[in-house]
Each structure stands twice: as C-alpha cells, then as structure tokens.
C-alpha positions in Angstrom: 18.3 -14.8 7.8 22.0 -15.1 7.2 23.3 -12.4 4.9 20.5 -9.9 5.3 19.6 -7.3 2.7 22.1 -5.6 0.3 21.2 -2.4 -1.4 23.1 0.2 -3.5 22.5 3.8 -4.4 23.2 7.5 -3.6 23.0 9.0 -0.1 23.4 12.7 0.1 23.7 15.4 2.7 20.3 16.8 3.7 19.9 20.4 4.7 16.4 21.2 6.1 14.8 24.3 7.5 14.1 24.2 11.2 10.8 26.0 10.9 7.8 26.5 8.6 8.1 29.5 6.2 9.9 30.9 3.2 13.5 29.7 3.2 15.0 33.1 3.0 13.3 34.0 6.3 14.6 30.9 8.2 17.9 31.7 9.9 18.5 28.1 11.2 19.1 25.0 9.1 19.9 21.4 10.2 22.3 19.1 8.5 21.6 15.4 8.1 21.7 12.7 5.5 19.1 11.0 3.2 18.8 8.5 0.4 16.1 6.1 -0.5 18.3 3.0 -0.4 20.1 3.9 2.8 16.8 4.9 4.4 15.6 1.3 3.7 18.8 -0.1 5.1 18.4 1.9 8.3 14.8 0.8 8.6 15.8 -2.8 8.2 18.6 -2.6 10.7 16.3 -1.1 13.3 13.9 -4.0 12.7 16.6 -6.5 13.3 17.5 -7.3 9.7 21.2 -7.1 8.8 21.7 -4.5 6.0 24.6 -3.6 3.7 24.7 -0.4 1.7 27.0 0.0 -1.4 27.7 3.5 -2.7 30.2 6.2 -3.7 30.9 9.3 -1.6 33.1 12.3 -1.9 36.2 12.5 0.3 34.5 15.4 2.1 32.8 16.3 5.3 29.3 15.3 4.0 30.7 11.9 3.0 32.1 11.6 6.5 28.7 12.3 8.0 27.0 9.7 5.8 29.6 7.1 6.9 29.2 8.0 10.5 25.4 8.0 10.5 25.0 4.7 8.7 27.6 2.9 10.8 25.8 4.3 13.9 22.6 2.7 12.7 24.3 -0.7 12.3 24.5 -0.7 8.5 27.5 -2.4 7.0 29.2 -0.3 4.3 31.0 -1.0 1.1 31.9 2.5 0.1 34.3 4.1 -2.4 35.5 7.6 -1.6 36.4 10.0 -4.4 38.7 13.0 -4.0 37.6 14.5 -7.3 33.8 14.7 -7.0 31.6 15.9 -4.1 28.9 14.1 -2.1 25.5 15.3 -3.3 23.2 17.6 -1.4 19.4 18.0 -1.1 17.6 20.9 0.4 14.2 20.5 2.1 12.0 23.4 2.9 8.5 23.8 4.2 6.9 27.0 2.8 3.6 26.1 4.6 2.6 23.7 7.3 1.3 21.3 4.7 3.7 21.6 1.8 7.3 20.6 1.4 9.8 21.4 -1.4 12.8 19.2 -2.0 15.6 20.5 -4.2 18.5 18.3 -5.3 22.1 19.3 -6.0 23.4 16.0 -7.4 24.5 16.5 -11.0 27.9 14.9 -11.4 27.9 13.9 -7.7 29.9 11.1 -6.2 26.8 8.9 -6.1 26.4 9.2 -9.8 29.9 7.7 -10.3 28.8 4.3 -9.0 30.0 1.5 -11.4 29.7 -2.3 -11.7 33.2 -2.5 -10.2 31.8 -1.1 -6.9 29.4 -4.0 -6.6 31.2 -6.9 -4.9 29.8 -10.3 -6.0 30.4 -12.0 -2.7 28.3 -9.7 -0.6 25.3 -10.1 -2.9 25.8 -13.9 -3.4 25.6 -14.3 0.4 22.6 -12.1 0.9 19.0 -13.0 1.7 17.7 -10.3 -0.6 18.9 -7.5 -3.0 17.0 -4.2 -2.9 17.4 -1.7 -5.8 15.5 1.4 -6.9 14.8 3.3 -10.1 16.6 6.3 -8.6 20.0 4.7 -8.9 19.3 3.7 -12.5 18.5 7.4 -13.3 21.7 8.8 -12.0 24.0 7.8 -14.8 24.8 5.1 -17.3 27.4 3.6 -15.0 25.0 3.6 -12.0 22.4 1.9 -14.1 24.9 -0.7 -15.2 25.8 -1.2 -11.5 22.2 -2.0 -10.7 21.8 -4.4 -13.6 25.1 -6.1 -12.6 23.9 -6.5 -9.0 20.6 -8.1 -10.3 22.7 -10.4 -12.5 24.7 -11.6 -9.5 21.5 -12.1 -7.5 20.0 -14.1 -10.3 23.1 -16.3 -10.6 22.9 -17.1 -6.9 19.1 -17.4 -6.5 19.0 -14.3 -4.3 15.5 -12.7 -4.4 15.4 -9.1 -5.8 13.2 -6.3 -4.4 12.6 -3.3 -6.8 11.1 0.0 -5.8 10.3 2.0 -8.9 10.8 5.4 -7.1 10.5 7.4 -10.4 12.2 10.8 -10.3 10.9 12.9 -13.2 13.6 15.5 -12.8 16.2 12.9 -13.5 14.7 11.3 -16.6 11.4 11.1 -18.5 8.9 8.3 -18.2 9.6 7.2 -21.8 13.3 7.0 -21.1 12.9 5.2 -17.8 10.2 2.7 -18.7 12.2 0.0 -20.6 14.8 0.0 -17.8 12.2 -0.3 -15.1 10.4 -3.1 -16.9 13.6 -5.0 -17.4 14.3 -5.1 -13.6 10.6 -5.6 -12.7 10.5 -8.7 -14.8 13.2 -10.2 -12.6 11.9 -9.0 -9.2 10.4 -11.1 -6.5 9.0 -8.0 -4.8 8.0 -4.9 -6.8 7.0 -1.7 -5.0 5.5 1.3 -6.7 3.0 4.1 -6.2 -0.2 3.6 -8.2 0.9 6.4 -10.6 4.3 4.8 -10.9 2.7 1.5 -11.8 0.7 3.2 -14.5 3.9 4.8 -15.8 5.6 1.4 -15.8 2.8 0.0 -18.0 2.7 3.0 -20.3 -0.9 3.9 -19.3 -2.4 7.3 -18.8 -2.9 8.5 -15.2 -6.7 9.0 -15.0 -8.3 11.6 -12.7 -8.3 10.3 -9.1 -11.6 8.4 -8.6 -14.0 9.9 -6.1 -14.9 6.6 -4.4 -12.7 4.1 -2.6 -14.2 1.3 -4.7 -13.2 2.9 -7.9 -9.7 3.4 -6.7 -9.5 -0.2 -5.6 -10.7 -1.3 -9.1 -8.0 0.8 -10.7 -5.3 -0.6 -8.4 -6.4 -4.2 -9.0 -6.3 -3.6 -12.7 -2.8 -2.0 -12.9 -1.4 -4.4 -10.3 -2.4 -7.4 -12.4 -0.8 -5.8 -15.4 2.5 -5.3 -13.5 2.4 -8.8 -12.2 2.2 -10.1 -15.8 5.7 -8.6 -16.4 7.0 -11.5 -14.3 7.5 -10.2 -10.8 6.3 -12.5 -8.1 4.7 -10.0 -5.7 3.3 -6.6 -6.6 2.9 -4.0 -3.8 1.4 -0.7 -4.5 1.8 2.2 -2.1 -1.0 4.7 -2.1 -0.2 7.2 0.6 -3.0 8.1 3.0 -5.2 5.5 1.1 -3.0 2.7 2.4 -1.4 0.0 0.4 -2.3 -3.0 -1.8 -0.7 -6.2 -2.9 -1.4 -9.0 -5.3 -0.9 -12.3 -3.6 -1.9 -15.6 -5.3 -4.1 -13.6 -7.7 -6.0 -11.9 -4.9 -5.9 -8.2 -4.1 -5.2 -7.4 -0.5 -5.6 -4.0 1.0 -4.1 -2.4 4.1 -5.5 0.9 5.3 -3.0 3.6 6.4 -2.6 4.2 10.1 -4.0 7.6 10.9 -1.2 9.9 12.2 -0.6 13.6 12.4 2.3 13.7 9.9 5.2 16.0 10.5 7.3 14.9 7.5 6.1 12.5 4.8 9.4 12.2 3.0 10.8 8.8 3.6 7.5 7.2 4.5 7.6 5.0 1.4 11.1 3.8 2.3 9.8 3.0 5.8 7.0 1.0 4.3 9.4 -1.0 2.2 11.6 -1.7 5.2 8.7 -2.9 7.3 7.3 -5.0 4.5 10.6 -6.7 3.7 11.5 -7.3 7.3 8.2 -9.1 7.8 8.5 -11.2 4.6 12.1 -12.1 5.5 11.0 -13.3 8.9 8.5 -15.7 7.3 5.3 -13.6 7.7 2.6 -13.7 5.0 1.7 -10.9 2.7 -1.2 -9.6 4.9 1.1 -9.3 7.9 3.8 -7.7 5.8 1.4 -5.1 4.5 0.4 -4.2 8.1 4.1 -4.0 9.2 4.9 -1.8 6.2 2.0 0.5 6.9 3.1 0.8 10.6 6.7 1.6 9.7 5.6 4.1 7.0 3.4 5.8 9.5 6.2 6.1 12.1 8.4 7.7 9.4 5.9 10.5 9.2 6.0 11.3 12.9 9.5 12.9 13.0 11.3 15.4 10.8 13.9 13.9 8.5 14.0 11.1 6.0 14.8 8.2 8.4 15.0 9.5 11.9 11.5 8.3 12.8 11.9 4.8 11.5 10.8 2.3 14.2 12.3 -0.6 16.0 10.3 -3.8 16.4 9.1 -2.6 19.8 8.0 0.7 18.4 5.7 -0.9 15.9 3.2 -1.8 18.6 2.9 1.8 19.8 0.5 2.9 17.0 -3.1 2.6 18.1 -2.2 2.6 21.8 -4.8 4.7 23.7 -2.4 5.9 26.4 0.2 8.2 24.8 2.4 8.4 27.9 4.3 5.3 28.9 5.0 5.3 32.6 
C-alpha cells in the first residue's frame, strides 16, 4: 500500500444517552462523533491502512471535535470549514435494552455542502482505493456530484472503487436513489450492501424472511448474482447476525457472524467494511477478508459509540479466546 484509502462524506456530532430508558428520564448524555465514511477511515487506520477523509464541517465546536478525534485516530484530513452552516448532529437513545433509536439533525448541514471542488484529484489519484457510500449521494445534489467526481478521478487513474450502498430511507426514496446507486455500483470493484439493500438496488420486492438458513442462502446467492451483473467485481452482502456472503469467481462464500453480546450495533457494518478492505488491500483472498470483516464488525458491537470499539490488528485475534482476562 502506498496512498491508502480515501473516502468522503459527512461526519456529525453524536449525542447519546448514558443509560437505557426514555430519553426524557436520562439526565446524562455523552458527546462524540460519528459518520459512516469516517468510521471506516478510523477502522482502516487502526488496522494499519493509511486513510484520508474529505468533508465539510462548520466553523463550530462540533466541527473542532470531529477534527480532533479523526486526527487522534491517525486519519489524514482534507476539510473545508464553513462559518455560515453548522456541523450536523445525531441523537442516539436506547428506550430498551434491545432497541436503539437514532435521530438526525442534518438538513442544510455543513456536510451537505460538499461539492466537487472539495475533492482534490491528487489525493485520489495517489490512493490505493476510493471508498464512497450512498449516504453522501443522498445529502444534496452537490454532494452527489462530489461522489461522482471522485469516482471519475479514480477511474481515470485506475484506482479501485469501494461502494457501500448504505441506503437511508429518511433522506430519499428507493426509487429516487436506485439509478444513482446503480451508476456507482457498475464502476465498483467492491460493492457492499445489506441483503435488503441489494434487493432495493435491483428493484426487487423484499420477501418475508425465510425460516431456514438454506432458503436465506439461496436468496442471497440469487440477488448477489444479479448485483454482480451490474459490473462490480466483488459483491459482499452483510446480513447482521446471519453473517456475510460474497460472490468470488462465481462461487458464493459465507462467513458466519462471531457470537458476541452486543452493546451497540450501530457502526458494525462500517467495521465490517474496514476489516474486509484492510484484508484485501494486504493481499488476502476473499475468504480471509470475510473473516476479517466479521471480526471487526463484531468488535464494533462490544462498545458504545459508532467507532470506539473498532479493533487494531492485535485485537482481531481476541474473539474466540477462551480466557477473557489477559495476565
């Protein structure tokens, strides 16, 4: 690896309740940061892969916090600060021990002001990989153009593209999003999606969840083959506690999820992507990358917050160790 991974998108302030229960009864909140693309950048950096994040932030305290945290995690920044719009916020609450609710305050935020001019050609041209998501394309017309501009630069310089669909139904409808997702998917080397997101991408109805694992695997194989036909080289479908699947050389590979007691599942998908890409960039095959992604995703569930639990390379080996206390 030389230039590592470049990504772009919105990172927001993250306010989360300290305890389980209705938000209006929780007197203590914690302030952090979160964003799909910067979560991946942090995950890659912790795994030894150089990572650069491109984005727009407000000239405010939340923007200062984003800059401080990402720099502390070893992520290189290309950031424009705006004095006229604020950094976005998201609120995470846990009304019960098994449910989370995330509310976004991002309309007109600094992140949505991203434009093609914010994307420096040189940094992408010198990268080993460009990683983009459907979230950024949903933020605004200019942010969507920034993503397409970044993909154009990557194509011009033979830089592989990783695309995580990451559909957000509160930002745009499936019908509005589909042609834009498909346009990027056709140019992607690595495409990541949930099974339902893959069905959305192909304009297919989401059937009732099959009762058997074999039925689920058959559905995954079918939709993954459809997605691969769009032109992407490697299709990776994340399926939560059911594990992950990939199409490699026409064969369907499956990686079971690592069983953990999850404290916070938000960010697990980003952890999976970081683990998977780090493995592929180090020359490992698809099977090994699936396992690395599953391990990293499981680690993300073990700590509160979107990225705080993401592992280092040494951490990856801790899952499955019988002795829980290292002496």
